[in-house]
N, C-alpha and C positions, 0 to 999 in steps of 0.2 A: 385612703382615709386621712382626713385632716383633723387635727386635735388642737384645741386651744383651751388650756386648763382642763376643766371637767367636760367641756363641750366636744362632741364628736360629730363629724359630718362625713358621709360617704359620697363618692362621686357617682354619677349616673351609671357608669360602667360597673362599678363595684356593686351597686344596688341590683343591677341586672344579673350579675354573677351570683349573688346571694339568692335571688329569686329562682334561678335555675336549679338550685338544690333545695328549694322549699323554705328559705328564710326571707322574711319580710323586714328589711332594715329601713324602710322609708320613714318610719316614725322614731327610729333610734336616735336619740340626741345626747345620751351620756352612757357611761359604762353600765349603769344599772339597766337601762333600756336594752342594751346589747345582751347583757346577761339574761334578762327576761325572755328575749327572743330565742336565745340558744337553749334555755331550759325548756321552753315550750316545744321547740323543734326536737330536742332530744327525747322528751316524753312521748311525742307522736311517733318518732322512729322506733322507740322501745316497744310501744304498744302494737304497731303495725308490722315492723320488720326487725325483730330482735337480732336476727342473723346479720343484717346490714349494720346495725349499731355495733355489734361485736367486731365486724371488719373495720369499721371506722376507728374504734378504740385500739385495735391491734396496730393499725397504720400509724396512729398518733404515738403509741408507745414505741413502735419501731423507729419513728423519726427522732425520738429522744434517746435512742440507744439503750432502752431499758427492757428487761425481760419480765413478762408476766409470770406469776406462779402457775404451775400446772393446775388445771381445773380439777375440782373434786367431783368424782362421779358418784352417783347414788347406786347403792347395791340393792338389787331387788330383794324383797323379803321372800323367804322360803315358806311356802305353806306347809304346815305340819300335819 
């Protein structure tokens, strides 16, 4: 990635690597464009494969050395 002030450019190899995971960075020219593409990609993954999104989030957290809190489980209601 090359950056000059607010302008961002990705190399052809980087664009191809992004495409392999479903991101289209061909039109990304600044940080807002990159953010828009990442939000779009995240929303699609969340809708189609929430399990995959959770794995990605866990890997990102693990890379930062942070622990996520334990998930809260829903308790099934007892029929009376």
